[in-house]
C-alpha positions in Angstrom: 0.0 0.0 0.0 1.3 3.4 -0.9 0.2 6.5 1.1 0.7 9.8 -0.8 -0.7 13.3 -1.3 -3.8 13.4 -3.5 -3.6 14.6 -7.1 -6.1 16.0 -9.5 -6.5 12.6 -11.2 -7.7 11.2 -7.9 -10.7 13.5 -7.5 -13.3 11.4 -9.1 -12.3 8.3 -7.1 -12.2 10.4 -3.9 -15.7 11.7 -4.7 -17.1 8.2 -5.1 -15.4 6.8 -2.0 -16.9 9.5 0.1 -20.3 9.2 -1.6 -20.6 5.5 -0.6 -20.5 6.4 3.1 -22.5 9.7 2.7 -25.3 7.8 1.0 -25.6 5.6 4.1 -25.5 8.6 6.4 -22.1 7.5 7.8 -20.3 10.7 6.8 -20.9 14.1 5.2 -21.0 14.3 1.5 -18.4 16.3 -0.3 -19.0 18.0 -3.7 -16.4 17.7 -6.4 -15.8 21.4 -6.0 -15.0 20.9 -2.3 -12.7 18.1 -3.1 -10.8 20.3 -5.7 -10.7 23.2 -3.3 -9.2 21.0 -0.5 -7.1 18.7 -2.6 -3.9 19.9 -0.9 -5.4 18.7 2.5 -6.0 15.2 1.2 -3.9 12.0 1.2 -4.8 8.8 -0.5 -4.0 5.1 -0.1 -3.1 3.4 -3.4 -3.1 -0.4 -3.8 -0.5 -2.4 -5.8 -2.6 -1.9 -9.0 -2.5 1.8 -8.6 -6.1 2.1 -7.5 -7.0 4.7 -4.9 -8.7 2.7 -2.1 -8.7 5.2 0.8 -8.7 9.0 1.5 -8.4 11.3 4.5 -7.8 14.9 5.1 -5.9 17.2 7.4 -7.7 20.6 7.7 -6.0 23.3 9.7 -8.7 25.0 11.8 -7.0 27.1 14.5 -3.7 27.8 16.3 -1.9 24.4 16.5 -5.2 22.6 15.9 -6.3 20.5 12.9 -9.2 18.3 11.9 -8.8 14.7 10.6 -11.6 14.7 8.1 -13.1 13.1 4.9 -11.9 9.6 6.0 -13.2 6.9 3.6 -11.8 3.4 2.7 -13.3 1.3 -0.1 -15.8 -1.0 1.7 -14.1 -4.2 0.4 -10.7 -2.9 1.8 -11.9 -2.1 5.4 -10.0 -3.6 8.3 -6.7 -3.9 6.4 -4.9 -1.0 8.1 -5.6 1.5 5.4 -7.5 3.9 7.6 -4.9 3.8 10.3 -2.1 4.3 7.7 -3.9 7.4 6.4 -4.4 8.9 9.9 -0.8 8.2 10.8 0.4 10.0 7.7 -1.9 13.0 8.4 -0.7 13.2 12.0 2.9 13.1 10.9 2.2 15.9 8.4 0.4 17.9 11.1 3.3 17.4 13.5 5.7 18.9 10.9 3.5 21.9 10.8 3.4 22.2 14.6 -0.1 20.9 15.2 -0.6 20.0 18.9 -4.2 19.0 18.9 -5.9 16.8 16.3 -9.6 16.3 16.4 -12.3 14.6 14.4 -16.1 14.5 14.2 -17.2 11.0 13.3 -19.7 8.2 13.6 -16.8 5.7 14.0 -15.4 6.6 17.4 -13.9 3.2 18.2 -11.6 3.5 15.1 -10.2 6.8 16.3 -10.0 5.6 19.9 -7.7 2.8 18.7 -5.4 5.5 17.4 -5.1 7.4 20.6 -8.1 9.8 20.3 -10.4 10.5 23.2 -14.1 11.3 23.1 -14.8 14.9 24.2 -17.8 17.2 24.3 -18.2 19.2 21.1 -18.4 22.2 23.4 -14.7 21.6 24.3 -13.7 22.5 20.7 -13.1 26.1 19.8 -16.0 27.9 18.1 -13.7 28.6 15.1 -14.1 25.0 13.9 -17.8 25.3 13.4 -17.6 27.7 10.4 -17.5 24.6 8.1 -20.7 23.3 9.8 -22.9 26.1 8.7 -23.5 24.5 5.3 -24.1 21.1 6.7 -27.7 19.8 6.5 -27.4 18.5 10.1 -26.5 21.9 11.5 -27.2 22.8 14.3 -28.2 19.4 15.4 -25.0 17.5 14.8 -25.0 13.9 16.0 -21.3 13.2 15.2 -19.0 12.3 18.0 -16.1 14.6 18.8 -12.7 13.1 19.6 -9.3 14.7 20.2 -5.7 13.6 20.3 -3.3 15.9 22.1 0.4 15.6 21.2 
């Protein structure tokens, strides 16, 4: 498995990976436009055939704080270490930038807990992070679980 920064040619595959989970209500949908605008935030996992089978993003939100977001792994590839490989790459990238606190909003808290994240109240996160939530169809009644990993 190769973990690398996303490229323009990955956009359609990223869109479809996220759409699988969004359709089931397991994550928020991302438009193609949003993927293009945030392409530099994304990393992908590529299998031995060169197919993108996972994606995740690191979105800087505040002073020394970043969100792990847009995590999706091809359903047939789940539980093979792809998601943890993506998160580990994102955390390493964040550390290089000086990130001290990584957080995520998810419906899969056990996965993130296995990587050292701890469940927190959404109220414990700075208000600055909620600017992206205004366009969410679930706003203001978010039912995602907040987790944080402090370095």
